[in-house]
C-alpha positions as CSV (number, residue, x, y, z in Angstrom):
1,X,117.7,65.2,108.5
2,X,118.8,68.2,110.5
3,X,120.5,69.6,107.4
4,X,117.3,69.3,105.5
5,X,115.3,71.1,108.2
6,X,117.9,73.9,108.3
7,X,117.7,74.2,104.5
8,X,113.9,74.5,104.6
9,X,114.0,77.0,107.4
10,X,116.7,79.0,105.5
11,X,114.5,79.0,102.4
12,X,111.5,80.2,104.3
13,X,113.5,83.0,105.9
14,X,114.8,84.1,102.4
15,X,111.3,83.8,101.0
16,X,109.9,86.0,103.8
17,X,112.4,88.8,103.2
18,X,112.0,88.5,99.4
19,X,108.3,89.5,99.9
20,X,109.4,92.9,101.3
21,X,112.1,93.3,98.6
22,X,109.8,92.5,95.7
23,X,106.8,94.5,97.1
24,X,108.1,97.3,99.3
25,X,104.7,98.9,99.6
26,X,101.1,97.6,99.6
27,X,98.0,99.2,98.3
28,X,94.6,98.8,99.9
29,X,91.4,100.1,98.3
30,X,87.8,99.8,99.2
31,X,84.6,101.6,98.5
32,X,81.0,101.6,99.5
33,X,77.9,103.5,98.5
34,X,76.2,105.4,101.4
35,X,72.5,106.4,101.1
36,X,73.1,110.0,102.0
37,X,74.4,113.1,100.2
38,X,78.1,113.9,100.1
39,X,77.5,116.8,102.5
40,X,76.0,114.5,105.1
41,X,78.7,111.9,104.6
42,X,81.4,114.6,104.9
43,X,79.8,116.0,108.1
44,X,79.9,112.6,109.9
45,X,83.3,111.5,108.4
46,X,85.0,114.7,109.6
47,X,83.4,114.9,113.0
48,X,86.2,114.0,115.5
49,X,83.9,112.9,118.4
50,X,82.2,110.4,116.1
51,X,85.4,109.0,114.7
52,X,85.7,106.6,117.7
53,X,82.4,105.1,116.7
54,X,83.6,103.8,113.4
55,X,87.5,103.7,113.5
56,X,88.4,100.4,115.2
57,X,90.5,100.8,118.3
58,X,90.7,104.6,118.3
59,X,91.1,105.9,121.8
60,X,92.0,109.5,121.2
61,X,92.8,112.1,118.6
62,X,94.9,115.1,119.5
63,X,95.7,118.1,117.3
64,X,99.4,118.8,117.5
65,X,99.5,121.8,115.2
66,X,97.2,123.6,112.8
67,X,93.4,123.4,112.8
68,X,90.9,120.7,112.0
69,X,90.5,120.1,108.3
70,X,93.5,122.4,107.5
71,X,96.1,121.3,105.0
72,X,99.4,120.9,106.9
73,X,97.7,120.3,110.3
74,X,99.2,117.5,112.4
75,X,97.3,115.1,114.5
76,X,98.2,112.2,116.8
77,X,95.8,109.2,116.9
78,X,96.1,106.6,119.7
79,X,94.8,103.2,119.1
80,X,94.4,100.1,121.3
81,X,95.0,96.7,119.7
82,X,94.4,94.1,122.4
83,X,97.0,95.0,125.1
84,X,99.1,97.2,122.9
85,X,98.9,101.0,122.5
86,X,99.8,102.3,119.1
87,X,100.4,106.0,118.2
88,X,100.0,107.2,114.6
89,X,100.9,110.7,113.5
90,X,98.9,112.2,110.6
91,X,99.6,115.2,108.4
92,X,96.7,116.4,106.3
93,X,97.8,116.8,102.7
94,X,94.6,117.8,100.9
95,X,91.1,118.9,101.8
96,X,88.2,119.6,99.4
97,X,85.1,119.7,101.6
98,X,82.5,117.1,100.5
99,X,85.0,115.6,98.0
100,X,88.5,114.7,99.3
101,X,90.4,114.2,102.5
102,X,94.0,113.0,102.2
103,X,96.7,112.5,104.7
104,X,100.1,111.0,105.3
105,X,100.6,108.8,108.3
106,X,103.6,107.5,110.2
107,X,104.2,105.1,113.1
108,X,107.4,103.5,114.4
109,X,107.3,100.6,112.0
110,X,105.5,101.9,109.0
111,X,104.4,105.0,107.0
112,X,101.5,105.5,104.6
113,X,99.3,107.8,102.6
114,X,95.6,107.7,102.3
115,X,93.0,109.4,100.0
116,X,89.4,109.4,100.9
117,X,87.1,110.5,98.0
118,X,83.4,111.2,98.1
119,X,81.5,111.2,94.8
120,X,77.7,111.4,94.2
121,X,76.4,108.0,93.0
122,X,72.9,106.5,92.6
123,X,71.2,109.2,94.8
124,X,73.8,108.7,97.5
125,X,77.6,108.9,97.9
126,X,80.3,106.6,96.9
127,X,83.0,106.7,99.6
128,X,86.3,105.4,98.2
129,X,89.4,104.8,100.2
130,X,92.9,104.2,98.8
131,X,95.8,103.6,101.1
132,X,99.5,102.9,100.4
133,X,101.6,101.5,103.2
134,X,105.3,100.9,103.5
135,X,107.4,99.4,106.2
136,X,110.4,101.2,107.6
137,X,112.5,98.1,107.6
138,X,112.7,95.0,105.4
139,X,111.0,93.0,108.2
140,X,108.1,95.4,108.3
141,X,107.8,95.5,104.5
142,X,107.5,91.7,104.5
143,X,105.0,91.7,107.4
144,X,102.8,94.2,105.6
145,X,102.7,92.0,102.5
146,X,101.6,89.1,104.6
147,X,99.0,91.2,106.5
148,X,97.6,93.0,103.4
149,X,94.4,90.9,103.4
150,X,93.9,91.6,107.2
151,X,94.4,95.3,106.7
152,X,92.0,95.4,103.8
153,X,89.3,93.6,105.9
154,X,89.8,96.0,108.8
155,X,89.4,99.0,106.5
156,X,86.3,97.5,104.9
157,X,84.8,96.8,108.4
158,X,85.5,100.4,109.4
159,X,83.8,101.7,106.2
160,X,80.8,99.5,107.0
161,X,80.6,101.0,110.5
162,X,80.9,104.5,109.0
163,X,78.2,103.8,106.5
164,X,75.8,102.6,109.2
165,X,76.6,105.7,111.3
166,X,76.0,108.1,108.3
167,X,72.8,106.3,107.3
168,X,71.4,106.8,110.8
169,X,71.6,110.6,110.2
170,X,68.5,112.3,109.0
171,X,68.4,113.0,105.2
């Protein structure tokens, strides 16, 4: 009996690590249509003081180098998840006002890249988010695969909060 339990546990461990080997990165995409112009969406999306109102857990955002909305600028975001504090460094990789904001992010356990696109649609703006995340170790690669649905739900919730914030703006 103990031998069977050990074999099952061994197979589960191998399967877990195989997830990270087979899929070293995850991709999360979501979009929403906001009933405001791209200019209004951009104004709210890129307003640092309002970011705390829609980005879950954000406690602070500090510019390390460069200027706000400048390609190459570096920022440190600090999040609170329950009792844990998480720091994420962000490097802005592309800015096209009213159309595109892209950045690379890094934390101790993982790294990623995100593109946020704004496109006119149905009298409003389609806000589309595409993120690619990869773990820095095989354990974190596997964890990300397991957590992909949770990450996607969190990003969708944040987009819904952003949509509500933007739609509260005057037209």
